[in-house]
N, C-alpha and C positions, 0 to 999 in steps of 0.2 A: 426441541428447537431444530427445525430443518433448515439447512443452508442450501440455497438454490443458486447462488453465485459465488465464485471464487475470484477475487479481484487482485490477486498477487500470485503470479506463477512465472516460471522461467523455462526457457528452451535451451537446447544445446548451443544456440547462438551466443549465449551470455558468457561462455568460456568455462563455466564450472557446473553446468547442469547436464542431464544425460538423456533427454528425449527431444525429438523434433516437435514442431508445432502440431503436426497432424497426430502424433502420438499423444501429446498433451490433451488435445481435443478428444481423442478416443478415451483417455482416462477420465476426463470430465464427464463424458456421456455415460461411461460405465458407473460412475459414482453419483449420478443424478444431478449433475451441475448443468444448468441451462444457460448461464452466462459465465464466460471465462475471460478474464483480462490477461493478455500476454504482455508482461512487463519486465523485459530484460533490463539489465543494469546499464546505467549511463556510462559514458566512455572513460571516466576516471577510475572505474573499477579495473584492476588488472585482468587482462584477457577479454575485456568487453569490446563492444562494437564501436566502429566509427559512427559519427552522427549521420552519415549517409544511410545506414541501416534503418534508423528511425524515420528519416525522411522518405524512405521507400515503403513504409508499412501500408501506404494506401493501396498497394497492389493486392493486399489480402482481402478475400471476401468477408463480408460482414457476418455471414453464417457459414460454418463449416460442419458438415455432417449433423445438421440440426442444432448445433451449439452456437449461440451468439458470441462472437469473439471480438472483444474490445481491444483496440490498438493503443498500447500504452508504453510506459517506461517507469522504471524505478530509478529516479535521479539520486545522485549523491549530494548531500549538503557539503559544500567545500570550504566554507569559512563562516566566521561569526555573523556575517551579514545575511546568512541564509542563502547564499548564491548556489545555483544548481549547475550541473555539468552538461547541459544542452542549451543551445540558443533559445531565446524566448519565442522566436518565430516558429521553431519546430515544436516547442511545447504547446503553442497555441493550437496546433493541429491534432494533438493527441487526444484521444477520447478519455483517457484517464492518466493523470500524472501523480505518481507516488514520489515521496521524498523521505530520505532518512540518512542517518549516520552509518558509515561503514569504515572500518580500518583501511589504511593504505590507499585512500582516495584523495588525499590532500588536505583534509580537515585537520587543523592544528589546535583546536580548543582543548584545554586541559583542566577545566574546573566545571563544577555544577552550574555556576553563574554563566560561564561562556556557552556551555551546551544549551542552557535554557534560552539565552539570547539568540543563538543561531537558529534554534527550532522555532522560536516565536517569529523571527523574521521570515522563515520559510512558510509558516502558517499564514502570514499576512500577504504572501505573494498570491495574487488572484489566479495564477496559473497552476497552483498546487491544489489537488483534490484530497489527498490522503497522506497522513504521516505514518510511516511504517515502523514497526517494532519500537515505539517510544519507551517501552519498559526495559530496554537494553541497559543493564547496570554499567556497562563500559562507558556509557555516555549519560550519566545520571542527570536528571532534570528536576526543576521545581514543578511537580505534577499539577498542583492547583492552577498555577499560571498557564500552563500549556493547555489544560482542559478548558479553562475559561476562554482562552484565545481561539481554540478550535471551535467552540460554540459560537463565538462572536463572528468568526470568519467563514462559517459553514464548511469547515474542513473536518474530515473524519479521522479518528484515531483508530489504529488497528491493534487487535489482539492477535498476535502472530503465533500460530500453532508450532511452527518450526523452532521458535524460541524456547519451547519447553522440552525439546528433544536433545539435540547436541550443540546447536549453533550459538546460543546465548545463555550460558549457564548463569543461574541466579536471577533470571528475569521474572519468575513467578510472583515474588513479593511486590515488585514494582507494578506489574500488570494488575494485581489485585487492587492496589491503591488507585490506579488509573480507572479501573472499572467502578470502584466505589465512588470516586469523584464524579465520573460521568453520570452515574445513577443519581447523584445528589443534584446535579445541575440540569439533567435532562438531555445530555449529549448522546446521540446514537453512536454505537461502535460498529466496527467491521471485524468479523472473524475470518481470517484468511489462512490458507495453507502455507504460502511461500514455497510451493512445491517446486522441486528441482528434478522430479522424476514423475512420469505420467501416472503411475498408480496412486500418487499422493494428492492429486488434484481434488479439492473438496474435503480432504481429511482434516478435520479441525476438532477432534475429540477432546484434546486437552484444553484447548481454548474454550470450547463449549462448557466443559466441566467448571472452568474458572468463573465464567460469567453466571452460571447457575448458582455457584457457591455464594455469590454476593447478591443474589435475588433478581438478576436481570431476566427479562422475558424476551420472547421473539420480537415484541414491539420496540425493544431497546437495541436491537441489532438490525442494521439496514439490510444486510444481504440474506435475510429470511424472506424477503418479499421481492418478487420480480418487478412489480409495479414501482416499489420504492427505489430500487436500483435504477430502473430506466428513467424515472423522474429525476433522480440525483444527477445521473450522467447528462441528461438533456439540459438541465438547468446550468450545470457547470460548463458544458460546452458552449451554451449561449453566452455565458459570462466571458469565457475566454475569447470567443470569436468577436465579441463586441469591443475588445480592448484595442486601443490604437498603439500598435507596437511597430 
């Protein structure tokens, strides 16, 4: 299963990553990634950027050193209503909008029911394209409900390789269940690196092992196909830009 696009990466601008955008692109190129999304954290993350940073992403070229660079953000879900930490007008301009739970970003939910409701509300937001690391046990969810909502709203769920390293201990069991449920209903998944260093762009070995374990194939993973990624981004951009915000 060859991954050709990595749609979740961070640069030094996010406050806790270690490579510049150009270095991340070089890492993508070195590792055979043809489409890379730069998705630094929204402003509620400690050390993250002001909204002006995201508003100015338009200055970036679409292609850098032969790699298609999508301009995006990893928003923080900040309350049970699924609110995000960038204005809708800015999100409408993003080529890709990721959303997820993170500690220390204002979210106060404390139960599985509340986490599920907050994530479902984020999924129903037409500005959201991808839910990141939904298998994080710190924010346990009702997986069947989330997978069904993602399918209904054409939102992708991510299997995050970084979750299996140091960042989200205990994620594997939940990610296995997400992958199994996705297979059951026919929801495509994303395998992303969540790279915070240039050499890690496109490195998704543990995520790939997990989806193979449950019998998923390349057809079940969106970012095995350049055509599929481009079509998904184009369709979601058309939806976002058609909104009256």
